[in-house]
C-alpha positions as CSV (number, residue, x, y, z in Angstrom):
1,M,-12.2,-134.2,-23.1
2,G,-12.1,-137.3,-21.1
3,R,-14.5,-139.3,-19.0
4,V,-14.3,-140.0,-15.2
5,H,-17.1,-141.9,-13.5
6,G,-19.3,-141.4,-16.5
7,R,-18.8,-137.6,-16.5
8,S,-17.1,-135.5,-19.1
9,V,-14.0,-133.8,-17.7
10,Q,-11.5,-131.4,-19.2
11,T,-8.1,-133.1,-19.5
12,R,-4.9,-131.2,-19.0
13,P,-2.3,-131.0,-21.7
14,K,0.7,-133.3,-21.0
15,H,3.8,-131.5,-20.0
16,D,7.0,-132.3,-21.8
17,I,9.2,-133.3,-18.9
18,K,11.7,-134.8,-21.3
19,K,12.4,-131.3,-22.7
20,F,13.4,-130.1,-19.2
21,E,15.5,-133.1,-18.5
22,E,17.5,-132.7,-21.7
23,N,18.3,-129.0,-20.8
24,N,16.5,-128.1,-24.0
25,Y,14.8,-125.0,-22.6
26,E,15.6,-121.3,-22.3
27,K,17.1,-120.4,-19.0
28,G,15.8,-117.2,-17.5
29,P,17.2,-115.2,-14.6
30,P,17.8,-117.0,-11.3
31,V,15.0,-117.5,-8.9
32,T,14.9,-114.8,-6.2
33,N,14.2,-115.1,-2.4
34,S,11.1,-113.0,-2.9
35,E,9.8,-115.3,-5.6
36,V,10.2,-118.4,-3.3
37,R,8.7,-116.5,-0.4
38,K,5.7,-115.5,-2.6
39,A,5.2,-119.0,-3.9
40,I,5.2,-120.4,-0.3
41,N,2.8,-117.8,0.9
42,E,0.4,-118.6,-1.9
43,L,0.2,-122.3,-0.8
44,A,-3.2,-123.0,0.7
45,S,-3.0,-123.5,4.5
46,G,-4.6,-126.5,6.2
47,K,-4.0,-128.9,3.3
48,S,-2.4,-132.3,3.7
49,P,1.4,-132.5,2.9
50,G,2.4,-134.1,-0.4
51,A,4.7,-137.0,-1.0
52,D,7.6,-135.1,0.7
53,E,5.5,-135.1,3.9
54,I,6.5,-131.4,4.6
55,P,3.5,-129.6,6.2
56,I,2.7,-126.3,4.5
57,K,2.7,-124.6,7.9
58,L,6.4,-125.6,8.3
59,L,7.3,-124.1,5.0
60,K,5.4,-120.9,5.8
61,D,7.1,-120.7,9.2
62,A,10.6,-121.3,7.8
63,D,11.3,-117.8,6.7
64,N,14.9,-118.0,7.8
65,E,15.4,-120.9,5.3
66,I,14.3,-119.0,2.3
67,T,17.9,-118.5,1.1
68,T,18.5,-122.2,1.3
69,M,15.3,-123.0,-0.6
70,T,16.1,-120.5,-3.2
71,A,19.6,-122.0,-3.7
72,V,18.0,-125.4,-4.1
73,C,15.6,-124.0,-6.8
74,N,18.4,-122.4,-8.7
75,T,20.6,-125.5,-8.6
76,I,17.7,-127.5,-10.0
77,W,17.0,-124.8,-12.6
78,D,20.7,-124.6,-13.6
79,K,21.3,-128.3,-13.9
80,G,17.9,-129.0,-15.5
81,I,17.1,-132.0,-13.3
82,S,15.0,-132.5,-10.2
83,P,14.7,-135.3,-7.7
84,N,12.6,-138.2,-8.9
85,R,10.5,-138.0,-5.8
86,W,9.3,-134.5,-6.9
87,K,7.8,-136.1,-10.0
88,Q,5.5,-138.3,-7.9
89,S,2.1,-137.3,-6.7
90,I,-0.8,-138.8,-4.7
91,H,-4.2,-138.9,-6.4
92,V,-7.4,-139.6,-4.4
93,L,-10.4,-140.1,-6.6
94,L,-13.6,-138.9,-5.0
95,P,-16.9,-140.4,-6.1
């Protein structure tokens, strides 16, 4: 438990990014086109884009690029590294 603005909040466990970066993980089967399509379809519409500035609507409308996105995911998974920019996030605290 932590405290934010005087309120108790549940804290998330810290992820061990180092483990991923050192390739110290069990590799599963490759990511499939259907998994990428499903993940994109599950994104909430109407939300602001993240640090990559790619609107969710663009991802959802880019069905012909699923194979390319899947290849990127598999390359990242195989090499065990991801772009530093993907490790950044934008946090907006609401009162």
